[in-house]
C-alpha positions in Angstrom: 121.4 51.6 180.1 118.7 50.9 182.7 119.6 48.7 185.7 118.0 45.3 186.0 118.0 45.8 189.8 115.4 47.9 191.6 116.7 51.3 192.7 116.9 51.3 196.4 119.0 54.4 197.2 119.2 57.9 195.6 122.1 60.3 195.7 122.8 63.8 194.4 126.2 64.9 193.2 127.4 68.2 191.8 130.0 70.9 192.4 130.2 72.7 195.7 127.6 75.5 196.1 125.3 74.2 193.3 122.4 73.6 195.7 122.6 69.9 196.7 121.6 70.6 200.3 118.8 72.8 199.2 117.3 70.1 197.0 117.7 67.6 199.9 115.8 69.9 202.2 113.0 70.3 199.7 112.7 66.6 199.2 112.6 66.0 203.0 109.7 68.4 203.2 107.8 66.5 200.5 108.6 63.2 202.1 107.4 64.4 205.5 104.2 65.7 204.0 103.4 62.1 202.9 104.0 60.9 206.4 106.9 58.7 205.3 109.4 58.1 208.1 112.6 60.0 207.6 115.8 60.3 209.7 119.3 61.5 209.2 121.2 64.8 208.9 122.1 67.7 206.7 125.1 70.0 206.7 125.1 73.8 206.9 127.6 76.4 206.1 128.7 78.5 209.1 129.5 82.2 208.4 131.3 84.7 210.5 131.8 88.3 209.4 130.3 87.5 206.0 132.8 84.7 205.3 132.4 80.9 205.5 134.2 79.8 208.7 133.1 76.1 208.7 130.3 73.6 208.5 127.8 72.3 211.0 125.9 69.0 211.0 122.2 69.2 211.9 120.1 66.2 212.5 116.5 66.1 211.2 115.4 66.3 214.9 117.4 69.6 215.4 120.5 68.4 217.2 123.5 70.4 215.9 127.3 70.0 216.1 130.5 71.2 214.5 131.6 69.4 211.5 134.6 71.6 210.7 136.0 75.1 211.3 138.8 77.1 209.8 141.8 76.8 212.1 145.5 76.9 211.6 146.5 75.8 215.1 143.7 73.4 215.9 144.5 69.7 216.2 142.6 67.1 214.1 142.3 66.0 210.5 142.2 68.7 207.8 140.5 69.2 204.5 142.1 72.3 203.0 141.8 75.1 205.6 139.2 73.3 207.6 139.9 71.2 210.7 137.3 68.4 211.1 135.8 67.8 214.5 135.3 64.0 214.2 133.9 63.6 217.8 131.3 66.3 217.4 130.3 64.9 213.9 130.0 61.4 215.3 127.9 62.5 218.2 125.2 64.0 216.0 125.5 61.7 212.9 125.6 58.3 214.5 122.5 59.1 216.6 120.7 60.5 213.6 121.4 57.4 211.6 120.2 54.9 214.3 117.7 52.5 212.7 114.2 52.6 214.2 113.2 49.2 215.8 110.7 48.4 213.0 109.4 49.7 209.6 110.9 51.2 206.5 112.7 54.5 206.7 114.4 57.0 204.5 117.8 57.9 205.9 119.2 61.3 204.8 123.0 61.7 204.6 124.1 65.1 203.5 127.0 64.5 202.8 129.3 61.5 202.4 132.5 63.5 201.6 136.1 63.9 202.7 135.3 65.5 206.1 132.7 62.8 207.1 134.9 60.0 205.9 137.5 60.7 208.7 135.0 58.8 210.9 135.6 55.0 210.6 132.4 54.4 212.6 130.4 56.5 210.1 131.8 54.5 207.2 130.8 51.3 208.9 127.3 52.6 209.7 126.7 53.7 206.1 127.9 50.3 204.8 125.3 48.6 207.0 122.6 51.0 206.0 123.4 50.3 202.3 122.7 46.6 203.0 119.7 47.1 205.2 116.4 45.9 203.5 114.2 48.4 205.2 116.3 51.6 204.5 116.3 53.9 201.5 119.3 56.1 201.6 118.9 59.6 200.2 122.0 61.7 200.3 124.7 63.7 198.6 128.2 62.7 197.4 130.9 64.9 196.0 131.5 65.2 192.3 134.3 63.0 191.0 137.6 64.9 191.1 141.0 64.2 192.5 141.7 61.0 194.5 138.7 58.7 194.6 137.0 58.2 198.0 136.4 54.5 198.4 132.9 54.6 200.0 131.7 57.3 197.5 132.9 55.2 194.5 131.2 52.1 196.0 128.0 54.0 196.2 128.3 55.5 192.8 128.9 52.1 191.2 126.2 50.1 193.0 123.4 48.6 190.8 120.8 49.7 193.3 121.8 53.3 193.4 120.6 56.2 191.2 122.8 59.2 191.1 121.5 62.6 189.9 124.1 65.2 188.8 123.0 68.7 189.8 124.1 71.7 187.9 123.2 75.4 187.7 121.4 74.6 184.5 119.1 71.8 185.9 118.8 72.6 189.6 115.5 74.6 189.3 113.8 71.8 187.4 115.2 68.5 188.7 113.6 68.4 192.2 110.4 66.7 191.2 112.4 64.0 189.4 114.6 63.4 192.4 111.5 63.4 194.8 109.8 60.8 192.5 112.9 58.6 192.5 113.2 58.8 196.3 109.5 58.0 196.7 109.7 55.1 194.3 112.8 53.7 195.9 111.1 53.8 199.3 108.0 52.1 198.0 109.6 49.5 195.7 113.2 49.2 196.6 112.8 47.6 200.0 
């Protein structure tokens, strides 16, 4: 069923490791090639000794901070074996999501997941950006499983959001469709 509302925001979901961040990075390159203003952040796996040891947050301007690290004795909120560094996350994310003084912008948020949602300030900023007329959000959300995450479900159920589900079967072919949706949302959704 097609929405009667214009699509303003585009999100990608899918299982861990399927390539969501890779698609986001490819779309960012295409958007920048068209000189469309883009801000925000992506996350990156951190490896040590050939094993994943955590995740970093990287702004599109190159600022980098810890999102989480494996740690049994470290203080802070936990997701599985990872301890979330909320302060470091907020330092990079909140600056990366500051709205420019004028003009339309695509804001990239990779990802809105359990780790990121330990920041109440981040939740508030995303809520404001969802309501901002001159912003198109483009980001990733986790696949539905387990206990629902309130902000993720709000995004998933909005009439002005299109969610693409990425799988190993479609990830090599879906990027042009996602890019077209982001570009159209930027042009028409604001």
